[in-house]
C-alpha positions as a Markdown table, in Angstrom:
| # | Residue | x | y | z |
|---|---|---|---|---|
| 1 | Met | 13.6 | -12.0 | 17.4 |
| 2 | Lys | 13.2 | -8.4 | 16.6 |
| 3 | His | 16.1 | -5.9 | 16.3 |
| 4 | Thr | 16.2 | -2.2 | 15.5 |
| 5 | Tyr | 19.0 | -0.8 | 13.4 |
| 6 | Thr | 20.0 | 2.7 | 12.3 |
| 7 | Val | 20.6 | 2.9 | 8.6 |
| 8 | Thr | 22.4 | 6.0 | 7.3 |
| 9 | Gly | 22.6 | 7.1 | 3.7 |
| 10 | Met | 18.9 | 6.9 | 2.9 |
| 11 | Thr | 17.7 | 10.2 | 1.3 |
| 12 | Cys | 14.5 | 9.2 | -0.5 |
| 13 | Asn | 11.8 | 6.6 | -0.9 |
| 14 | Gly | 13.9 | 4.9 | -3.6 |
| 15 | Cys | 16.8 | 4.5 | -1.1 |
| 16 | Lys | 14.3 | 3.0 | 1.3 |
| 17 | Val | 13.1 | 0.5 | -1.2 |
| 18 | Ser | 16.7 | -0.5 | -2.2 |
| 19 | Val | 17.6 | -1.1 | 1.5 |
| 20 | Glu | 14.4 | -3.1 | 2.1 |
| 21 | Lys | 15.2 | -5.4 | -0.9 |
| 22 | Ala | 18.8 | -5.9 | 0.1 |
| 23 | Leu | 18.0 | -6.7 | 3.8 |
| 24 | Gln | 15.0 | -8.9 | 2.8 |
| 25 | Ser | 17.4 | -11.0 | 0.7 |
| 26 | Val | 19.4 | -12.1 | 3.8 |
| 27 | Asp | 18.7 | -15.6 | 5.0 |
| 28 | Tyr | 16.4 | -15.9 | 8.1 |
| 29 | Val | 15.0 | -12.4 | 7.7 |
| 30 | Glu | 11.2 | -12.6 | 8.2 |
| 31 | Thr | 9.9 | -9.0 | 8.1 |
| 32 | Ile | 11.4 | -5.5 | 7.6 |
| 33 | Ser | 9.9 | -2.2 | 8.5 |
| 34 | Ile | 11.9 | 1.0 | 7.6 |
| 35 | Asp | 11.1 | 4.5 | 8.9 |
| 36 | Leu | 12.7 | 6.9 | 6.5 |
| 37 | Ala | 12.2 | 9.9 | 8.8 |
| 38 | Thr | 14.2 | 8.3 | 11.7 |
| 39 | Ser | 16.5 | 6.2 | 9.5 |
| 40 | Glu | 15.5 | 3.2 | 11.5 |
| 41 | Ala | 15.0 | -0.4 | 10.3 |
| 42 | Thr | 13.1 | -2.9 | 12.4 |
| 43 | Ile | 13.9 | -6.4 | 11.4 |
| 44 | Thr | 12.3 | -9.6 | 12.6 |
| 45 | Met | 14.5 | -12.7 | 12.1 |
| 46 | Ala | 14.2 | -16.4 | 12.7 |
| 47 | Asn | 17.8 | -16.7 | 13.8 |
| 48 | His | 20.3 | -14.1 | 15.0 |
| 49 | Ile | 22.0 | -12.3 | 12.1 |
| 50 | Ser | 25.1 | -10.2 | 12.6 |
| 51 | Thr | 25.3 | -6.6 | 11.7 |
| 52 | Glu | 28.3 | -7.4 | 9.5 |
| 53 | Thr | 26.1 | -9.8 | 7.4 |
| 54 | Phe | 23.5 | -7.0 | 6.9 |
| 55 | Gln | 26.3 | -4.6 | 5.9 |
| 56 | Lys | 27.6 | -7.0 | 3.3 |
| 57 | Ala | 24.1 | -7.1 | 1.7 |
| 58 | Leu | 24.0 | -3.3 | 1.4 |
| 59 | Ser | 25.9 | -1.1 | -1.0 |
| 60 | Asn | 28.6 | 1.2 | 0.3 |
| 61 | Lys | 26.2 | 4.1 | 0.2 |
| 62 | Tyr | 24.4 | 2.8 | 3.3 |
| 63 | Gln | 25.8 | 2.0 | 6.8 |
| 64 | Ile | 23.9 | -0.1 | 9.3 |
| 65 | Ser | 24.4 | -0.3 | 13.0 |
| 66 | Glu | 22.3 | -2.0 | 15.7 |
| 67 | Lys | 20.3 | 0.3 | 17.9 |
| 68 | Lys | 18.5 | -2.1 | 20.3 |
| 69 | Glu | 17.1 | -5.5 | 20.6 |
| 70 | Lys | 13.6 | -6.4 | 21.4 |
| 71 | Asn | 11.9 | -9.8 | 21.5 |
| 72 | Val | 8.7 | -9.9 | 19.5 |
| 73 | Phe | 7.1 | -11.9 | 22.3 |
| 74 | Asp | 8.2 | -9.5 | 25.1 |
| 75 | Ser | 4.7 | -8.8 | 26.5 |
| 76 | Thr | 1.1 | -8.4 | 25.7 |
| 77 | Ser | 1.4 | -4.6 | 26.2 |
| 78 | Thr | 4.1 | -4.4 | 23.6 |
| 79 | Gln | 1.9 | -6.2 | 21.1 |
| 80 | Met | -1.0 | -3.9 | 21.9 |
| 81 | Asp | 1.3 | -0.8 | 21.4 |
| 82 | Glu | 2.3 | -2.1 | 18.0 |
| 83 | Glu | -1.3 | -2.7 | 17.0 |
| 84 | Lys | -2.2 | 0.8 | 18.2 |
| 85 | Ser | 0.6 | 2.2 | 16.2 |
| 86 | Asp | -0.6 | 0.5 | 13.0 |
| 87 | Leu | -4.1 | 1.9 | 13.6 |
| 88 | Gln | -2.7 | 5.3 | 14.1 |
| 89 | Gln | -0.8 | 5.1 | 10.8 |
| 90 | Leu | -3.9 | 3.9 | 9.0 |
| 91 | Phe | -6.0 | 6.8 | 10.3 |
| 92 | Pro | -5.6 | 8.9 | 7.2 |
| 93 | Leu | -6.8 | 5.9 | 5.1 |
| 94 | Phe | -9.9 | 5.4 | 7.2 |
| 95 | Leu | -10.6 | 9.2 | 7.2 |
| 96 | Ile | -10.4 | 9.5 | 3.4 |
| 97 | Phe | -12.5 | 6.4 | 3.0 |
| 98 | Gly | -15.1 | 7.9 | 5.3 |
| 99 | Tyr | -15.1 | 11.2 | 3.4 |
| 100 | Ile | -15.6 | 9.4 | 0.1 |
| 101 | Thr | -18.5 | 7.4 | 1.5 |
| 102 | Val | -20.3 | 10.4 | 3.0 |
| 103 | Ala | -19.8 | 12.4 | -0.2 |
| 104 | Ala | -21.2 | 9.6 | -2.4 |
| 105 | Ile | -24.2 | 9.3 | -0.1 |
| 106 | Leu | -24.9 | 13.0 | -0.1 |
| 107 | Leu | -24.8 | 13.1 | -3.9 |
| 108 | Asn | -27.5 | 10.4 | -4.2 |
| 109 | Ile | -29.6 | 10.6 | -1.0 |
| 110 | Asn | -32.5 | 12.6 | -2.4 |
| 111 | Pro | -33.8 | 10.5 | -4.1 |
| 112 | Trp | -31.7 | 7.5 | -3.2 |
| 113 | Asn | -30.0 | 5.8 | -6.1 |
| 114 | Gly | -27.8 | 2.8 | -5.2 |
| 115 | Asn | -26.2 | 2.4 | -8.6 |
| 116 | Ala | -25.3 | 6.1 | -8.8 |
| 117 | Phe | -23.9 | 5.9 | -5.3 |
| 118 | Met | -21.5 | 3.1 | -6.3 |
| 119 | Leu | -20.5 | 4.9 | -9.5 |
| 120 | Asp | -19.8 | 8.1 | -7.5 |
| 121 | Phe | -18.0 | 6.2 | -4.8 |
| 122 | Met | -15.7 | 4.5 | -7.3 |
| 123 | Gly | -15.1 | 7.7 | -9.1 |
| 124 | Leu | -14.2 | 9.7 | -6.0 |
| 125 | Phe | -12.0 | 6.8 | -4.8 |
| 126 | Tyr | -10.0 | 6.8 | -8.0 |
| 127 | Val | -9.6 | 10.6 | -8.3 |
| 128 | Ile | -8.6 | 11.1 | -4.6 |
| 129 | Phe | -6.2 | 8.1 | -4.5 |
| 130 | Ser | -4.6 | 9.1 | -7.8 |
| 131 | Phe | -4.0 | 12.6 | -6.3 |
| 132 | Phe | -1.9 | 11.2 | -3.5 |
| 133 | Lys | 0.1 | 9.0 | -5.8 |
| 134 | Leu | 0.8 | 11.9 | -8.1 |
| 135 | Leu | 2.3 | 13.9 | -5.2 |
| 136 | Asp | 5.4 | 11.6 | -5.5 |
| 137 | Leu | 5.3 | 10.2 | -9.0 |
| 138 | Lys | 9.0 | 9.3 | -8.7 |
| 139 | Gly | 8.7 | 7.4 | -5.5 |
| 140 | Phe | 5.4 | 5.7 | -6.1 |
| 141 | Pro | 6.5 | 3.1 | -8.8 |
| 142 | Glu | 9.3 | 1.9 | -6.5 |
| 143 | Ser | 6.9 | 1.2 | -3.7 |
| 144 | Phe | 4.1 | -0.2 | -5.9 |
| 145 | Lys | 6.3 | -2.8 | -7.6 |
| 146 | Met | 7.2 | -4.2 | -4.1 |
| 147 | Tyr | 3.8 | -6.0 | -4.2 |
| 148 | Asp | 2.0 | -5.5 | -7.5 |
| 149 | Pro | 2.8 | -8.5 | -9.8 |
| 150 | Leu | 2.4 | -6.5 | -13.1 |
| 151 | Ala | 4.5 | -3.6 | -11.8 |
| 152 | Lys | 7.3 | -6.0 | -10.9 |
| 153 | Val | 7.4 | -7.4 | -14.5 |
| 154 | Val | 6.6 | -4.1 | -16.3 |
| 155 | Pro | 8.1 | -1.2 | -14.3 |
| 156 | Ala | 6.5 | 1.4 | -16.7 |
| 157 | Tyr | 3.1 | 0.2 | -15.4 |
| 158 | Gly | 3.9 | 1.8 | -12.0 |
| 159 | Trp | 4.4 | 5.2 | -13.8 |
| 160 | Ile | 1.1 | 4.8 | -15.7 |
| 161 | Tyr | -1.0 | 3.5 | -12.8 |
| 162 | Pro | -1.8 | 6.9 | -11.2 |
| 163 | Phe | -3.0 | 8.3 | -14.5 |
| 164 | Leu | -5.0 | 5.2 | -15.2 |
| 165 | Glu | -6.7 | 5.7 | -11.8 |
| 166 | Leu | -7.4 | 9.3 | -12.6 |
| 167 | Ala | -8.9 | 8.4 | -16.0 |
| 168 | Leu | -11.2 | 5.7 | -14.5 |
| 169 | Gly | -12.3 | 8.2 | -11.8 |
| 170 | Ile | -13.3 | 10.7 | -14.5 |
| 171 | Leu | -15.2 | 8.0 | -16.5 |
| 172 | Phe | -17.2 | 6.9 | -13.4 |
| 173 | Leu | -18.0 | 10.5 | -12.4 |
| 174 | Met | -18.9 | 11.6 | -15.9 |
| 175 | Arg | -20.8 | 8.3 | -16.6 |
| 176 | Ile | -18.7 | 7.7 | -19.7 |
| 177 | Gln | -18.0 | 4.1 | -21.0 |
| 178 | Ile | -19.0 | 2.6 | -17.7 |
| 179 | Pro | -18.8 | -1.1 | -18.8 |
| 180 | Ile | -15.2 | -0.6 | -19.9 |
| 181 | Ala | -14.3 | 1.3 | -16.7 |
| 182 | Leu | -15.9 | -1.6 | -14.6 |
| 183 | Ile | -13.9 | -4.3 | -16.5 |
| 184 | Ala | -10.7 | -2.3 | -16.2 |
| 185 | Thr | -11.4 | -2.0 | -12.4 |
| 186 | Leu | -11.7 | -5.7 | -12.1 |
| 187 | Ile | -8.5 | -6.3 | -14.0 |
| 188 | Ile | -6.2 | -3.7 | -12.3 |
| 189 | Leu | -7.5 | -4.1 | -8.8 |
| 190 | Gly | -7.7 | -7.9 | -9.2 |
| 191 | Ile | -3.9 | -7.9 | -10.1 |
| 192 | Thr | -3.0 | -5.7 | -7.2 |
| 193 | Thr | -5.2 | -7.7 | -4.8 |
| 194 | Ile | -3.3 | -10.8 | -5.7 |
| 195 | Gly | 0.0 | -9.1 | -4.8 |
| 196 | Val | -1.5 | -7.7 | -1.6 |
| 197 | Thr | -2.8 | -11.1 | -0.6 |
| 198 | Lys | 0.6 | -12.8 | -1.2 |
| 199 | Thr | 2.4 | -10.0 | 0.8 |
| 200 | Leu | 0.0 | -10.5 | 3.8 |
| 201 | Leu | 0.3 | -14.3 | 3.6 |
| 202 | Asp | 4.1 | -14.1 | 3.5 |
| 203 | Lys | 3.8 | -11.7 | 6.5 |
| 204 | Lys | 6.1 | -9.2 | 4.9 |
| 205 | Ser | 6.3 | -5.7 | 6.4 |
| 206 | Ile | 6.3 | -3.2 | 3.6 |
| 207 | Gln | 4.8 | 0.2 | 2.9 |
| 208 | Cys | 1.4 | 0.3 | 1.2 |
| 209 | Ala | 1.4 | 2.6 | -1.9 |
| 210 | Cys | -2.4 | 3.0 | -2.0 |
| 211 | Leu | -2.0 | 6.6 | -0.9 |
| 212 | Gly | 1.3 | 7.0 | -2.6 |
| 213 | Thr | 4.4 | 7.7 | -0.6 |
| 214 | Ala | 3.4 | 11.0 | 0.9 |
| 215 | Leu | 1.6 | 9.2 | 3.6 |
| 216 | Lys | 3.5 | 6.3 | 5.1 |
| 217 | Leu | 1.0 | 3.5 | 5.5 |
| 218 | Pro | 1.8 | -0.1 | 6.5 |
| 219 | Met | 0.5 | -2.9 | 4.3 |
| 220 | Thr | -2.3 | -4.4 | 6.3 |
| 221 | Lys | -5.7 | -6.2 | 5.8 |
| 222 | Ala | -7.2 | -2.7 | 5.3 |
| 223 | Thr | -5.6 | -2.5 | 1.9 |
| 224 | Phe | -7.1 | -5.9 | 1.0 |
| 225 | Ile | -10.5 | -4.8 | 2.2 |
| 226 | Glu | -10.5 | -1.5 | 0.3 |
| 227 | Asn | -9.6 | -3.3 | -3.0 |
| 228 | Thr | -12.2 | -6.0 | -2.3 |
| 229 | Ile | -15.0 | -3.3 | -1.8 |
| 230 | Met | -14.2 | -1.8 | -5.2 |
| 231 | Ile | -14.1 | -5.2 | -6.9 |
| 232 | Val | -17.4 | -6.2 | -5.3 |
| 233 | Met | -19.0 | -2.9 | -6.4 |
| 234 | Ala | -17.7 | -3.4 | -10.0 |
| 235 | Ile | -19.1 | -6.9 | -10.1 |
| 236 | Met | -22.5 | -5.7 | -8.8 |
| 237 | Met | -22.6 | -2.9 | -11.4 |
| 238 | Leu | -21.8 | -5.3 | -14.2 |
| 239 | Val | -24.5 | -7.6 | -13.1 |
| 240 | Asn | -27.0 | -4.7 | -13.0 |
| 241 | Leu | -26.0 | -3.6 | -16.4 |
| 242 | Tyr | -26.4 | -6.9 | -18.1 |
| 243 | Ser | -29.2 | -8.6 | -16.1 |
């Protein structure tokens, strides 16, 4: 069953994360998706849960009321609409990925240099993605620790992560300490990918922090794919360096 609720009292991304955590802790809750702009929370549950139960899980700062009820299996058209909505939300991610790819190709097309293309791609990836994270440095750590294993254990890591990405981007673009940058890429993206994979397998509906919190992107397979591409490139570059 899927129900939509209005949650008042949320003023920032931190509030959104707090509400998500509180509602996710309620028994029989499967997935939660909160739209901060409309103050709506869409909750999928295995069994019916009363609004009173949800209210008890929240602090007094927030008030929850049911808006409407919708069965997740209502119709094929409904499912298609939801899939289309996800694709629309992911459009900025695909657009940025496309720009990075085209820019890296143009920088190395004449003459073509595959290794340089991968270094420029990874450098541009880190610099651009760190920019979006730095737009909301306060909100990013809260969203990031929702799925990154290390950020959950060490909250300070979420604050450092955007600057770490920026530093790695500069190293790749300037061709400085490439082996160290490649190993660091395998470690930090490997950790994040573990968290992303677990989130996808658990079918949790949370916000992806890959482009910070300025752009509200759902956690989907696209996040897993983008991390995997970077990891594969890092492995290929390390093999090329030491073969």
